[in-house]
N, C-alpha and C positions, 0 to 999 in steps of 0.2 A: 504494500500500500504506500502511496506517495504521501509524505507529510505535507500538511498545509502550512502556508505562511500566515502567521497571525495578523500581520499588517494588512495583507490582502483580504482576509476574512473580516476584519474590523471595517475596512473600507467598504466592503460589500454590505455589511450591516448598516452603515451610515447611509449608503445609497438607498437601500430598501426603506429606511426610516424616512428619508426625504420624499421618496415616491409615495409612501403612505400619507405623508403630510399633504402632498399635492392632491391626492385623491380625496382627502377629507375636505380640502378647500373647494374642489370641484363639486362634491356632493352638497356642500353648504350653498354654493351659488345656484345649483340646480333646484334646491328646495325652495329658495326664495323667488326664483325667476318666474315661475308660472303659478304662484300662489294666488288663490282667490282671496277676496277681502275677508271672508269669514274664518279662514284658517291661517291668515298671515301672521298672527301673533304666535301661534304654536310653532309654525315652521320657522319663524324668525328666532325663536328661542333655541330650537334645535340647531339652526345654522350658526348661531353664536357659540353654542357648545362645541360644534364641529370645528369652528375656526379657532377656538381656544385650544382644543386638543391638537390641532395642526401646529400651532405655535409652540406648544409644549414638546411635540415630537421634534420639531426643528431645533429647539434649544437643547434637547437631549443629544441630538446628532452633532451639534456644534460644540457641546461642552467637553467632549473627550476626543482628542485627535486620534486619527486612525493609527492603529498599531500599539497604542498604549493601553496597558492593562492595569486595573485597580488592584492594589494589594489588600487582601482581606485579613 
């Protein structure tokens, strides 16, 4: 079996996290885009939650550089 490079693995994780963040932002914009007046408040609340989650994902991806491991 070929050993994996930890820096490459961490970079892949960060990339996946950023993609998940983009998808959360896309879902938030789609929720609000075609919302009718009677459910705009609920969809807006869900969109704000998705947007906050996407920002949290991006911050997590940016907080630890690729290839660095935390010591436990």
